[in-house]
PDB file of N, CA, C and O in Angstrom:
ATOM      1  N   UNK A   1     -38.966  -1.603  21.900  1.00  0.00           N
ATOM      2  CA  UNK A   1     -39.651  -0.517  21.171  1.00  0.00           C
ATOM      3  C   UNK A   1     -39.130  -0.694  19.812  1.00  0.00           C
ATOM      4  O   UNK A   1     -37.942  -0.537  19.530  1.00  0.00           O
ATOM      5  N   UNK A   2     -39.999  -1.008  19.017  1.00  0.00           N
ATOM      6  CA  UNK A   2     -39.627  -0.850  17.485  1.00  0.00           C
ATOM      7  C   UNK A   2     -39.290   0.225  16.793  1.00  0.00           C
ATOM      8  O   UNK A   2     -40.080   1.167  16.853  1.00  0.00           O
ATOM      9  N   UNK A   3     -38.018   0.386  15.939  1.00  0.00           N
ATOM     10  CA  UNK A   3     -37.545   1.955  15.672  1.00  0.00           C
ATOM     11  C   UNK A   3     -38.657   2.369  14.774  1.00  0.00           C
ATOM     12  O   UNK A   3     -38.961   3.545  14.976  1.00  0.00           O
ATOM     13  N   UNK A   4     -39.483   1.693  13.693  1.00  0.00           N
ATOM     14  CA  UNK A   4     -40.206   1.792  12.978  1.00  0.00           C
ATOM     15  C   UNK A   4     -41.543   2.638  13.689  1.00  0.00           C
ATOM     16  O   UNK A   4     -42.059   3.642  13.199  1.00  0.00           O
ATOM     17  N   UNK A   5     -41.842   2.153  14.607  1.00  0.00           N
ATOM     18  CA  UNK A   5     -42.944   3.022  15.301  1.00  0.00           C
ATOM     19  C   UNK A   5     -42.665   4.482  16.013  1.00  0.00           C
ATOM     20  O   UNK A   5     -43.362   5.382  16.480  1.00  0.00           O
ATOM     21  N   UNK A   6     -41.318   4.229  15.845  1.00  0.00           N
ATOM     22  CA  UNK A   6     -40.719   5.954  16.378  1.00  0.00           C
ATOM     23  C   UNK A   6     -40.703   6.939  15.297  1.00  0.00           C
ATOM     24  O   UNK A   6     -40.921   8.132  15.508  1.00  0.00           O
ATOM     25  N   UNK A   7     -40.463   6.483  14.209  1.00  0.00           N
ATOM     26  CA  UNK A   7     -39.876   7.209  12.842  1.00  0.00           C
ATOM     27  C   UNK A   7     -40.698   8.350  12.760  1.00  0.00           C
ATOM     28  O   UNK A   7     -40.170   9.457  12.867  1.00  0.00           O
ATOM     29  N   UNK A   8     -41.987   8.238  12.577  1.00  0.00           N
ATOM     30  CA  UNK A   8     -42.838   9.323  12.274  1.00  0.00           C
ATOM     31  C   UNK A   8     -43.578  10.092  13.047  1.00  0.00           C
ATOM     32  O   UNK A   8     -44.429  10.801  12.511  1.00  0.00           O
ATOM     33  N   UNK A   9     -43.411  10.108  14.413  1.00  0.00           N
ATOM     34  CA  UNK A   9     -43.997  10.111  15.858  1.00  0.00           C
ATOM     35  C   UNK A   9     -43.187  10.890  16.451  1.00  0.00           C
ATOM     36  O   UNK A   9     -43.709  11.407  17.439  1.00  0.00           O
ATOM     37  N   UNK A  10     -41.888  11.266  16.227  1.00  0.00           N
ATOM     38  CA  UNK A  10     -40.681  11.652  17.055  1.00  0.00           C
ATOM     39  C   UNK A  10     -40.092  12.383  16.738  1.00  0.00           C
ATOM     40  O   UNK A  10     -40.406  13.019  15.732  1.00  0.00           O
ATOM     41  N   UNK A  11     -39.080  12.627  17.358  1.00  0.00           N
ATOM     42  CA  UNK A  11     -37.407  13.417  17.186  1.00  0.00           C
ATOM     43  C   UNK A  11     -36.747  12.537  16.050  1.00  0.00           C
ATOM     44  O   UNK A  11     -36.064  12.940  15.109  1.00  0.00           O
ATOM     45  N   UNK A  12     -37.036  11.506  16.297  1.00  0.00           N
ATOM     46  CA  UNK A  12     -36.256  10.632  15.041  1.00  0.00           C
ATOM     47  C   UNK A  12     -36.888  10.593  13.697  1.00  0.00           C
ATOM     48  O   UNK A  12     -36.228  10.095  12.784  1.00  0.00           O
ATOM     49  N   UNK A  13     -38.365  11.164  13.394  1.00  0.00           N
ATOM     50  CA  UNK A  13     -38.760  11.435  12.348  1.00  0.00           C
ATOM     51  C   UNK A  13     -38.842  12.546  11.513  1.00  0.00           C
ATOM     52  O   UNK A  13     -39.468  12.687  10.463  1.00  0.00           O
ATOM     53  N   UNK A  14     -38.008  13.437  12.220  1.00  0.00           N
ATOM     54  CA  UNK A  14     -37.740  14.837  11.875  1.00  0.00           C
ATOM     55  C   UNK A  14     -36.173  15.201  11.674  1.00  0.00           C
ATOM     56  O   UNK A  14     -35.258  14.584  12.220  1.00  0.00           O
ATOM     57  N   UNK A  15     -36.028  16.213  10.874  1.00  0.00           N
ATOM     58  CA  UNK A  15     -34.825  16.354  10.741  1.00  0.00           C
ATOM     59  C   UNK A  15     -34.806  17.814  10.121  1.00  0.00           C
ATOM     60  O   UNK A  15     -35.550  18.298   9.268  1.00  0.00           O
ATOM     61  N   UNK A  16     -33.458  18.517  10.977  1.00  0.00           N
ATOM     62  CA  UNK A  16     -33.287  20.031  10.591  1.00  0.00           C
ATOM     63  C   UNK A  16     -32.215  20.255   9.471  1.00  0.00           C
ATOM     64  O   UNK A  16     -31.048  20.043   9.799  1.00  0.00           O
ATOM     65  N   UNK A  17     -32.507  20.715   8.007  1.00  0.00           N
ATOM     66  CA  UNK A  17     -31.583  21.051   7.143  1.00  0.00           C
ATOM     67  C   UNK A  17     -31.448  19.659   6.190  1.00  0.00           C
ATOM     68  O   UNK A  17     -30.277  19.344   5.981  1.00  0.00           O
ATOM     69  N   UNK A  18     -32.375  18.859   5.638  1.00  0.00           N
ATOM     70  CA  UNK A  18     -32.351  17.852   4.787  1.00  0.00           C
ATOM     71  C   UNK A  18     -32.916  16.571   5.099  1.00  0.00           C
ATOM     72  O   UNK A  18     -33.816  16.679   5.932  1.00  0.00           O
ATOM     73  N   UNK A  19     -32.690  15.336   4.699  1.00  0.00           N
ATOM     74  CA  UNK A  19     -33.258  14.197   4.859  1.00  0.00           C
ATOM     75  C   UNK A  19     -32.320  13.020   4.898  1.00  0.00           C
ATOM     76  O   UNK A  19     -32.749  11.872   4.790  1.00  0.00           O
ATOM     77  N   UNK A  20     -30.738  13.363   5.088  1.00  0.00           N
ATOM     78  CA  UNK A  20     -29.984  12.139   5.200  1.00  0.00           C
ATOM     79  C   UNK A  20     -30.034  11.218   5.838  1.00  0.00           C
ATOM     80  O   UNK A  20     -29.731  10.076   5.492  1.00  0.00           O
ATOM     81  N   UNK A  21     -30.575  11.709   7.261  1.00  0.00           N
ATOM     82  CA  UNK A  21     -30.745  10.666   8.673  1.00  0.00           C
ATOM     83  C   UNK A  21     -32.315  10.138   8.270  1.00  0.00           C
ATOM     84  O   UNK A  21     -32.575   8.936   8.238  1.00  0.00           O
ATOM     85  N   UNK A  22     -33.189  11.042   8.010  1.00  0.00           N
ATOM     86  CA  UNK A  22     -34.576  10.117   8.146  1.00  0.00           C
ATOM     87  C   UNK A  22     -34.825   9.484   7.075  1.00  0.00           C
ATOM     88  O   UNK A  22     -35.978   9.065   6.978  1.00  0.00           O
ATOM     89  N   UNK A  23     -33.750   9.160   5.785  1.00  0.00           N
ATOM     90  CA  UNK A  23     -34.144   8.258   4.799  1.00  0.00           C
ATOM     91  C   UNK A  23     -33.487   7.301   5.166  1.00  0.00           C
ATOM     92  O   UNK A  23     -33.394   6.394   4.339  1.00  0.00           O
ATOM     93  N   UNK A  24     -32.923   7.149   6.242  1.00  0.00           N
ATOM     94  CA  UNK A  24     -32.269   6.015   6.484  1.00  0.00           C
ATOM     95  C   UNK A  24     -33.004   4.795   7.005  1.00  0.00           C
ATOM     96  O   UNK A  24     -34.033   5.112   7.601  1.00  0.00           O
ATOM     97  N   UNK A  25     -32.756   3.397   6.948  1.00  0.00           N
ATOM     98  CA  UNK A  25     -33.751   2.656   8.149  1.00  0.00           C
ATOM     99  C   UNK A  25     -33.554   2.776   9.366  1.00  0.00           C
ATOM    100  O   UNK A  25     -34.467   2.497  10.143  1.00  0.00           O
ATOM    101  N   UNK A  26     -32.086   3.301   9.922  1.00  0.00           N
ATOM    102  CA  UNK A  26     -31.984   3.547  11.125  1.00  0.00           C
ATOM    103  C   UNK A  26     -30.997   4.535  11.395  1.00  0.00           C
ATOM    104  O   UNK A  26     -29.888   4.486  10.862  1.00  0.00           O
ATOM    105  N   UNK A  27     -31.383   5.563  12.311  1.00  0.00           N
ATOM    106  CA  UNK A  27     -30.441   6.711  12.050  1.00  0.00           C
ATOM    107  C   UNK A  27     -29.193   6.605  13.146  1.00  0.00           C
ATOM    108  O   UNK A  27     -29.343   6.031  14.225  1.00  0.00           O
ATOM    109  N   UNK A  28     -28.066   7.166  12.781  1.00  0.00           N
ATOM    110  CA  UNK A  28     -26.938   6.903  13.451  1.00  0.00           C
ATOM    111  C   UNK A  28     -26.922   7.119  15.219  1.00  0.00           C
ATOM    112  O   UNK A  28     -26.375   6.393  16.048  1.00  0.00           O
ATOM    113  N   UNK A  29     -27.723   8.378  15.448  1.00  0.00           N
ATOM    114  CA  UNK A  29     -27.718   8.214  16.714  1.00  0.00           C
ATOM    115  C   UNK A  29     -28.757   7.203  17.449  1.00  0.00           C
ATOM    116  O   UNK A  29     -28.440   6.822  18.576  1.00  0.00           O
ATOM    117  N   UNK A  30     -29.833   6.799  16.951  1.00  0.00           N
ATOM    118  CA  UNK A  30     -30.734   5.419  17.223  1.00  0.00           C
ATOM    119  C   UNK A  30     -29.764   4.386  17.234  1.00  0.00           C
ATOM    120  O   UNK A  30     -29.781   3.592  18.174  1.00  0.00           O
ATOM    121  N   UNK A  31     -28.799   4.258  16.202  1.00  0.00           N
ATOM    122  CA  UNK A  31     -28.053   3.420  16.505  1.00  0.00           C
ATOM    123  C   UNK A  31     -26.966   3.149  18.052  1.00  0.00           C
ATOM    124  O   UNK A  31     -26.889   2.214  18.849  1.00  0.00           O
ATOM    125  N   UNK A  32     -26.371   4.262  17.954  1.00  0.00           N
ATOM    126  CA  UNK A  32     -25.924   4.510  19.090  1.00  0.00           C
ATOM    127  C   UNK A  32     -26.494   4.227  20.297  1.00  0.00           C
ATOM    128  O   UNK A  32     -26.014   3.695  21.298  1.00  0.00           O
ATOM    129  N   UNK A  33     -27.667   4.688  20.048  1.00  0.00           N
ATOM    130  CA  UNK A  33     -28.584   4.256  21.657  1.00  0.00           C
ATOM    131  C   UNK A  33     -28.738   2.964  21.745  1.00  0.00           C
ATOM    132  O   UNK A  33     -28.657   2.422  22.848  1.00  0.00           O
ATOM    133  N   UNK A  34     -29.057   2.034  20.274  1.00  0.00           N
ATOM    134  CA  UNK A  34     -29.403   0.811  20.605  1.00  0.00           C
ATOM    135  C   UNK A  34     -28.015   0.124  20.991  1.00  0.00           C
ATOM    136  O   UNK A  34     -28.257  -0.992  21.449  1.00  0.00           O
ATOM    137  N   UNK A  35     -26.682   0.388  20.968  1.00  0.00           N
ATOM    138  CA  UNK A  35     -25.586  -0.361  21.320  1.00  0.00           C
ATOM    139  C   UNK A  35     -24.994   0.091  22.663  1.00  0.00           C
ATOM    140  O   UNK A  35     -24.440  -0.663  23.463  1.00  0.00           O
ATOM    141  N   UNK A  36     -25.183   1.460  22.823  1.00  0.00           N
ATOM    142  CA  UNK A  36     -24.548   2.101  24.167  1.00  0.00           C
ATOM    143  C   UNK A  36     -25.263   2.521  25.101  1.00  0.00           C
ATOM    144  O   UNK A  36     -24.698   3.022  26.073  1.00  0.00           O
ATOM    145  N   UNK A  37     -26.600   2.438  25.064  1.00  0.00           N
ATOM    146  CA  UNK A  37     -27.469   2.948  25.608  1.00  0.00           C
ATOM    147  C   UNK A  37     -27.970   4.428  25.793  1.00  0.00           C
ATOM    148  O   UNK A  37     -27.757   5.226  24.880  1.00  0.00           O
ATOM    149  N   UNK A  38     -28.714   4.883  27.083  1.00  0.00           N
ATOM    150  CA  UNK A  38     -28.815   6.379  26.987  1.00  0.00           C
ATOM    151  C   UNK A  38     -27.615   7.002  26.956  1.00  0.00           C
ATOM    152  O   UNK A  38     -27.425   7.881  26.116  1.00  0.00           O
ATOM    153  N   UNK A  39     -26.485   6.594  27.989  1.00  0.00           N
ATOM    154  CA  UNK A  39     -25.327   7.379  28.460  1.00  0.00           C
ATOM    155  C   UNK A  39     -24.211   7.220  27.151  1.00  0.00           C
ATOM    156  O   UNK A  39     -23.145   7.836  27.169  1.00  0.00           O
ATOM    157  N   UNK A  40     -24.549   6.428  26.165  1.00  0.00           N
ATOM    158  CA  UNK A  40     -23.628   6.658  24.954  1.00  0.00           C
ATOM    159  C   UNK A  40     -24.314   7.593  24.011  1.00  0.00           C
ATOM    160  O   UNK A  40     -23.768   8.465  23.336  1.00  0.00           O
ATOM    161  N   UNK A  41     -25.726   7.261  24.058  1.00  0.00           N
ATOM    162  CA  UNK A  41     -26.279   8.525  22.971  1.00  0.00           C
ATOM    163  C   UNK A  41     -25.834   9.912  23.780  1.00  0.00           C
ATOM    164  O   UNK A  41     -25.203  10.740  23.123  1.00  0.00           O
ATOM    165  N   UNK A  42     -26.063  10.136  24.852  1.00  0.00           N
ATOM    166  CA  UNK A  42     -25.961  11.156  25.636  1.00  0.00           C
ATOM    167  C   UNK A  42     -24.329  12.072  25.361  1.00  0.00           C
ATOM    168  O   UNK A  42     -24.227  13.299  25.342  1.00  0.00           O
ATOM    169  N   UNK A  43     -23.244  11.128  25.180  1.00  0.00           N
ATOM    170  CA  UNK A  43     -22.381  11.385  24.892  1.00  0.00           C
ATOM    171  C   UNK A  43     -22.217  11.920  23.550  1.00  0.00           C
ATOM    172  O   UNK A  43     -21.522  12.909  23.314  1.00  0.00           O
ATOM    173  N   UNK A  44     -22.885  11.239  22.636  1.00  0.00           N
ATOM    174  CA  UNK A  44     -22.614  11.541  21.386  1.00  0.00           C
ATOM    175  C   UNK A  44     -23.235  12.962  20.862  1.00  0.00           C
ATOM    176  O   UNK A  44     -22.713  13.795  20.120  1.00  0.00           O
ATOM    177  N   UNK A  45     -24.774  12.968  21.613  1.00  0.00           N
ATOM    178  CA  UNK A  45     -25.356  14.219  21.457  1.00  0.00           C
ATOM    179  C   UNK A  45     -24.846  15.231  22.101  1.00  0.00           C
ATOM    180  O   UNK A  45     -25.001  16.380  21.687  1.00  0.00           O
ATOM    181  N   UNK A  46     -24.092  14.917  23.326  1.00  0.00           N
ATOM    182  CA  UNK A  46     -23.438  16.388  23.648  1.00  0.00           C
ATOM    183  C   UNK A  46     -22.346  16.833  22.556  1.00  0.00           C
ATOM    184  O   UNK A  46     -22.193  18.052  22.473  1.00  0.00           O
ATOM    185  N   UNK A  47     -21.587  16.058  21.731  1.00  0.00           N
ATOM    186  CA  UNK A  47     -20.594  16.419  21.077  1.00  0.00           C
ATOM    187  C   UNK A  47     -21.065  16.944  19.612  1.00  0.00           C
ATOM    188  O   UNK A  47     -20.399  17.702  18.908  1.00  0.00           O
ATOM    189  N   UNK A  48     -22.132  16.488  19.337  1.00  0.00           N
ATOM    190  CA  UNK A  48     -22.986  17.160  18.116  1.00  0.00           C
ATOM    191  C   UNK A  48     -23.443  18.743  18.491  1.00  0.00           C
ATOM    192  O   UNK A  48     -23.220  19.773  17.856  1.00  0.00           O
ATOM    193  N   UNK A  49     -24.061  18.576  19.577  1.00  0.00           N
ATOM    194  CA  UNK A  49     -24.790  19.843  20.337  1.00  0.00           C
ATOM    195  C   UNK A  49     -23.553  21.146  20.241  1.00  0.00           C
ATOM    196  O   UNK A  49     -23.782  22.320  19.948  1.00  0.00           O
ATOM    197  N   UNK A  50     -22.134  20.500  20.601  1.00  0.00           N
ATOM    198  CA  UNK A  50     -21.282  21.059  21.076  1.00  0.00           C
ATOM    199  C   UNK A  50     -20.691  21.932  19.538  1.00  0.00           C
ATOM    200  O   UNK A  50     -20.353  23.114  19.468  1.00  0.00           O
ATOM    201  N   UNK A  51     -20.713  20.971  18.487  1.00  0.00           N
ATOM    202  CA  UNK A  51     -20.111  21.103  17.402  1.00  0.00           C
ATOM    203  C   UNK A  51     -21.200  22.186  16.524  1.00  0.00           C
ATOM    204  O   UNK A  51     -20.697  22.903  15.659  1.00  0.00           O
ATOM    205  N   UNK A  52     -22.393  22.246  16.736  1.00  0.00           N
ATOM    206  CA  UNK A  52     -23.448  23.173  16.154  1.00  0.00           C
ATOM    207  C   UNK A  52     -23.460  24.396  17.010  1.00  0.00           C
ATOM    208  O   UNK A  52     -23.804  25.443  16.461  1.00  0.00           O
ATOM    209  N   UNK A  53     -23.134  24.418  18.275  1.00  0.00           N
ATOM    210  CA  UNK A  53     -23.236  25.655  18.911  1.00  0.00           C
ATOM    211  C   UNK A  53     -21.850  26.537  18.525  1.00  0.00           C
ATOM    212  O   UNK A  53     -21.846  27.756  18.696  1.00  0.00           O
ATOM    213  N   UNK A  54     -20.785  25.892  18.042  1.00  0.00           N
ATOM    214  CA  UNK A  54     -19.572  26.317  18.023  1.00  0.00           C
ATOM    215  C   UNK A  54     -19.147  26.502  16.194  1.00  0.00           C
ATOM    216  O   UNK A  54     -18.064  26.854  15.726  1.00  0.00           O
ATOM    217  N   UNK A  55     -19.966  26.261  15.717  1.00  0.00           N
ATOM    218  CA  UNK A  55     -19.617  26.685  14.244  1.00  0.00           C
ATOM    219  C   UNK A  55     -20.270  27.924  13.557  1.00  0.00           C
ATOM    220  O   UNK A  55     -21.382  28.433  13.703  1.00  0.00           O
ATOM    221  N   UNK A  56     -19.005  28.303  12.607  1.00  0.00           N
ATOM    222  CA  UNK A  56     -18.916  29.408  12.429  1.00  0.00           C
ATOM    223  C   UNK A  56     -19.518  29.948  10.941  1.00  0.00           C
ATOM    224  O   UNK A  56     -18.918  30.481  10.009  1.00  0.00           O
ATOM    225  N   UNK A  57     -21.001  29.581  11.101  1.00  0.00           N
ATOM    226  CA  UNK A  57     -21.650  29.395   9.694  1.00  0.00           C
ATOM    227  C   UNK A  57     -22.366  30.425   9.646  1.00  0.00           C
ATOM    228  O   UNK A  57     -22.649  31.051  10.667  1.00  0.00           O
ATOM    229  N   UNK A  58     -22.895  30.871   8.107  1.00  0.00           N
ATOM    230  CA  UNK A  58     -23.905  31.986   8.197  1.00  0.00           C
ATOM    231  C   UNK A  58     -25.296  31.892   8.550  1.00  0.00           C
ATOM    232  O   UNK A  58     -26.139  32.745   8.826  1.00  0.00           O
ATOM    233  N   UNK A  59     -25.325  30.448   8.462  1.00  0.00           N
ATOM    234  CA  UNK A  59     -26.660  30.027   8.935  1.00  0.00           C
ATOM    235  C   UNK A  59     -26.927  29.813  10.596  1.00  0.00           C
ATOM    236  O   UNK A  59     -27.529  28.819  11.002  1.00  0.00           O
ATOM    237  N   UNK A  60     -26.481  30.718  11.384  1.00  0.00           N
ATOM    238  CA  UNK A  60     -26.391  30.677  12.760  1.00  0.00           C
ATOM    239  C   UNK A  60     -28.134  30.185  13.472  1.00  0.00           C
ATOM    240  O   UNK A  60     -28.363  29.726  14.591  1.00  0.00           O
ATOM    241  N   UNK A  61     -28.850  30.405  12.667  1.00  0.00           N
ATOM    242  CA  UNK A  61     -30.177  30.111  13.535  1.00  0.00           C
ATOM    243  C   UNK A  61     -30.397  28.454  13.001  1.00  0.00           C
ATOM    244  O   UNK A  61     -30.994  27.677  13.747  1.00  0.00           O
ATOM    245  N   UNK A  62     -29.937  28.048  11.834  1.00  0.00           N
ATOM    246  CA  UNK A  62     -29.987  26.671  11.486  1.00  0.00           C
ATOM    247  C   UNK A  62     -29.297  25.703  12.318  1.00  0.00           C
ATOM    248  O   UNK A  62     -29.766  24.591  12.560  1.00  0.00           O
ATOM    249  N   UNK A  63     -28.097  26.157  12.789  1.00  0.00           N
ATOM    250  CA  UNK A  63     -27.235  25.690  13.757  1.00  0.00           C
ATOM    251  C   UNK A  63     -27.976  25.318  15.083  1.00  0.00           C
ATOM    252  O   UNK A  63     -28.104  24.191  15.561  1.00  0.00           O
ATOM    253  N   UNK A  64     -28.447  26.541  15.586  1.00  0.00           N
ATOM    254  CA  UNK A  64     -29.190  26.534  16.752  1.00  0.00           C
ATOM    255  C   UNK A  64     -30.456  25.548  16.632  1.00  0.00           C
ATOM    256  O   UNK A  64     -30.776  24.929  17.647  1.00  0.00           O
ATOM    257  N   UNK A  65     -31.289  25.345  15.297  1.00  0.00           N
ATOM    258  CA  UNK A  65     -32.257  24.266  15.709  1.00  0.00           C
ATOM    259  C   UNK A  65     -31.713  22.859  15.673  1.00  0.00           C
ATOM    260  O   UNK A  65     -32.125  21.916  16.350  1.00  0.00           O
ATOM    261  N   UNK A  66     -30.605  22.842  14.679  1.00  0.00           N
ATOM    262  CA  UNK A  66     -30.109  21.414  15.139  1.00  0.00           C
ATOM    263  C   UNK A  66     -29.829  21.138  15.957  1.00  0.00           C
ATOM    264  O   UNK A  66     -30.145  19.999  16.301  1.00  0.00           O
ATOM    265  N   UNK A  67     -28.769  22.259  17.168  1.00  0.00           N
ATOM    266  CA  UNK A  67     -28.732  21.729  18.310  1.00  0.00           C
ATOM    267  C   UNK A  67     -29.943  21.140  19.090  1.00  0.00           C
ATOM    268  O   UNK A  67     -30.081  20.062  19.668  1.00  0.00           O
ATOM    269  N   UNK A  68     -30.909  22.375  18.887  1.00  0.00           N
ATOM    270  CA  UNK A  68     -32.191  21.969  19.885  1.00  0.00           C
ATOM    271  C   UNK A  68     -32.751  20.373  19.225  1.00  0.00           C
ATOM    272  O   UNK A  68     -33.248  19.555  19.999  1.00  0.00           O
ATOM    273  N   UNK A  69     -32.634  20.130  18.050  1.00  0.00           N
ATOM    274  CA  UNK A  69     -33.200  18.903  17.611  1.00  0.00           C
ATOM    275  C   UNK A  69     -32.496  17.639  18.459  1.00  0.00           C
ATOM    276  O   UNK A  69     -33.129  16.662  18.860  1.00  0.00           O
ATOM    277  N   UNK A  70     -31.222  17.828  18.630  1.00  0.00           N
ATOM    278  CA  UNK A  70     -30.381  16.918  19.081  1.00  0.00           C
ATOM    279  C   UNK A  70     -30.896  16.898  20.657  1.00  0.00           C
ATOM    280  O   UNK A  70     -31.262  15.769  20.982  1.00  0.00           O
ATOM    281  N   UNK A  71     -30.971  17.552  21.352  1.00  0.00           N
ATOM    282  CA  UNK A  71     -31.506  17.738  22.871  1.00  0.00           C
ATOM    283  C   UNK A  71     -32.992  17.111  22.858  1.00  0.00           C
ATOM    284  O   UNK A  71     -33.381  16.457  23.826  1.00  0.00           O
ATOM    285  N   UNK A  72     -33.793  17.327  21.751  1.00  0.00           N
ATOM    286  CA  UNK A  72     -35.399  16.679  21.592  1.00  0.00           C
ATOM    287  C   UNK A  72     -35.032  14.921  21.483  1.00  0.00           C
ATOM    288  O   UNK A  72     -35.725  14.080  22.055  1.00  0.00           O
ATOM    289  N   UNK A  73     -33.807  14.584  20.632  1.00  0.00           N
ATOM    290  CA  UNK A  73     -33.432  13.356  20.712  1.00  0.00           C
ATOM    291  C   UNK A  73     -33.371  12.644  22.085  1.00  0.00           C
ATOM    292  O   UNK A  73     -34.077  11.760  22.571  1.00  0.00           O
ATOM    293  N   UNK A  74     -32.182  13.391  22.600  1.00  0.00           N
ATOM    294  CA  UNK A  74     -31.826  12.844  23.918  1.00  0.00           C
ATOM    295  C   UNK A  74     -33.049  12.964  24.811  1.00  0.00           C
ATOM    296  O   UNK A  74     -33.218  11.886  25.382  1.00  0.00           O
ATOM    297  N   UNK A  75     -34.112  14.003  25.205  1.00  0.00           N
ATOM    298  CA  UNK A  75     -35.149  13.646  25.653  1.00  0.00           C
ATOM    299  C   UNK A  75     -36.102  12.437  25.503  1.00  0.00           C
ATOM    300  O   UNK A  75     -36.793  11.870  26.349  1.00  0.00           O
ATOM    301  N   UNK A  76     -35.931  12.198  24.129  1.00  0.00           N
ATOM    302  CA  UNK A  76     -37.023  11.086  23.574  1.00  0.00           C
ATOM    303  C   UNK A  76     -36.531   9.628  24.147  1.00  0.00           C
ATOM    304  O   UNK A  76     -37.174   8.665  24.564  1.00  0.00           O
ATOM    305  N   UNK A  77     -34.792   9.921  23.961  1.00  0.00           N
ATOM    306  CA  UNK A  77     -34.097   8.392  24.509  1.00  0.00           C
ATOM    307  C   UNK A  77     -34.397   8.485  26.306  1.00  0.00           C
ATOM    308  O   UNK A  77     -34.742   7.498  26.956  1.00  0.00           O
ATOM    309  N   UNK A  78     -34.221   9.619  26.799  1.00  0.00           N
ATOM    310  CA  UNK A  78     -34.213   9.546  28.515  1.00  0.00           C
ATOM    311  C   UNK A  78     -35.863   8.796  28.619  1.00  0.00           C
ATOM    312  O   UNK A  78     -36.086   7.815  29.329  1.00  0.00           O
ATOM    313  N   UNK A  79     -36.816   9.419  27.844  1.00  0.00           N
ATOM    314  CA  UNK A  79     -38.291   8.945  28.276  1.00  0.00           C
ATOM    315  C   UNK A  79     -38.327   7.438  27.990  1.00  0.00           C
ATOM    316  O   UNK A  79     -39.008   6.706  28.709  1.00  0.00           O
ATOM    317  N   UNK A  80     -37.575   6.924  26.905  1.00  0.00           N
ATOM    318  CA  UNK A  80     -37.624   5.574  26.413  1.00  0.00           C
ATOM    319  C   UNK A  80     -37.183   4.703  27.796  1.00  0.00           C
ATOM    320  O   UNK A  80     -37.779   3.713  28.219  1.00  0.00           O
ATOM    321  N   UNK A  81     -36.239   5.195  28.260  1.00  0.00           N
ATOM    322  CA  UNK A  81     -35.280   4.592  29.316  1.00  0.00           C
ATOM    323  C   UNK A  81     -36.392   4.381  30.730  1.00  0.00           C
ATOM    324  O   UNK A  81     -36.133   3.657  31.691  1.00  0.00           O
ATOM    325  N   UNK A  82     -37.410   5.044  30.596  1.00  0.00           N
ATOM    326  CA  UNK A  82     -38.179   5.027  31.854  1.00  0.00           C
ATOM    327  C   UNK A  82     -38.041   6.155  32.714  1.00  0.00           C
ATOM    328  O   UNK A  82     -38.248   5.900  33.901  1.00  0.00           O
ATOM    329  N   UNK A  83     -37.702   7.517  32.393  1.00  0.00           N
ATOM    330  CA  UNK A  83     -37.833   8.492  33.253  1.00  0.00           C
ATOM    331  C   UNK A  83     -38.922   8.694  34.088  1.00  0.00           C
ATOM    332  O   UNK A  83     -38.938   9.651  34.861  1.00  0.00           O
TER     333      UNK A  83
END
């Protein structure tokens, strides 16, 4: 599957709290998936979700949305793997 085909129609085409990932030609988590497959992406996403859920910031709602977005990415990668 071509990355550009996914950019605007998926979790990879959205971002919570900025555009620093969606502005890239390939996002870091997509690169992780391409190099290490679903298992590697799952490990990276687990770490990111844990980070967002344990941050002590004033914008807790935004942190929860970021964690949910990471789960949406993981679901997308699982579907891509043929679930």
